[in-house]
C-alpha positions as CSV (number, residue, x, y, z in Angstrom):
1,X,58.2,-133.3,-70.9
2,X,61.5,-135.0,-70.1
3,X,62.4,-138.6,-69.3
4,X,64.5,-139.0,-66.2
5,X,67.4,-141.4,-66.6
6,X,70.3,-140.3,-64.4
7,X,70.7,-139.7,-60.7
8,X,71.5,-136.0,-61.3
9,X,68.1,-135.6,-63.1
10,X,66.3,-137.3,-60.2
11,X,68.1,-135.0,-57.8
12,X,67.0,-131.9,-59.8
13,X,63.4,-133.1,-59.9
14,X,63.4,-133.6,-56.1
15,X,65.2,-130.2,-55.5
16,X,62.8,-128.2,-57.7
17,X,59.6,-130.1,-56.7
18,X,58.7,-131.2,-60.2
19,X,55.7,-133.5,-60.8
20,X,56.7,-136.9,-62.2
21,X,54.5,-139.3,-64.2
22,X,55.3,-143.0,-63.8
23,X,54.7,-144.9,-67.1
24,X,54.5,-148.6,-68.0
25,X,54.5,-149.4,-71.7
26,X,53.0,-146.0,-72.4
27,X,50.3,-146.1,-69.8
28,X,50.2,-143.9,-66.7
29,X,50.4,-146.0,-63.5
30,X,51.3,-143.3,-61.0
31,X,52.6,-139.8,-60.4
32,X,53.7,-137.3,-57.9
33,X,56.9,-135.9,-56.3
34,X,60.0,-138.0,-56.0
35,X,60.6,-138.6,-52.3
36,X,63.6,-140.9,-52.5
37,X,65.5,-143.2,-54.8
38,X,68.3,-145.8,-54.8
39,X,69.9,-148.0,-57.4
40,X,66.8,-150.2,-58.2
41,X,63.7,-148.2,-57.1
42,X,62.3,-144.7,-57.1
43,X,59.7,-143.6,-54.5
44,X,57.1,-141.4,-56.1
45,X,54.6,-140.2,-53.5
46,X,54.3,-143.0,-51.1
47,X,54.9,-145.9,-53.6
48,X,58.1,-147.5,-54.7
49,X,58.5,-148.1,-58.4
50,X,61.1,-150.3,-60.3
51,X,63.7,-148.1,-62.0
52,X,64.5,-150.8,-64.6
53,X,60.9,-151.7,-65.7
54,X,59.2,-148.2,-65.7
55,X,59.7,-144.8,-67.3
56,X,59.7,-141.6,-65.2
57,X,58.7,-138.4,-67.0
58,X,58.7,-134.8,-65.7
59,X,55.4,-133.2,-66.7
60,X,53.0,-130.5,-65.5
61,X,51.0,-131.5,-62.5
62,X,47.3,-132.6,-63.3
63,X,44.6,-130.1,-62.4
64,X,42.5,-132.8,-60.8
65,X,43.3,-135.5,-58.2
66,X,44.1,-138.9,-59.8
67,X,44.0,-141.8,-57.3
68,X,46.5,-144.6,-58.2
């Protein structure tokens, strides 16, 4: 698992369709594919998440549906 920090890492995750977990203080609060991003937020699935307050980690996709 790799934490995404830079724009080129976000671009690669988008390009290769990698699953991304959205973490807040070590807890999973969301996940999915990166749809878009800009300087302050990243869109994972259909939700926008703060780039400064949260951690984005590439991981294997879950084998079951998790509703966030």
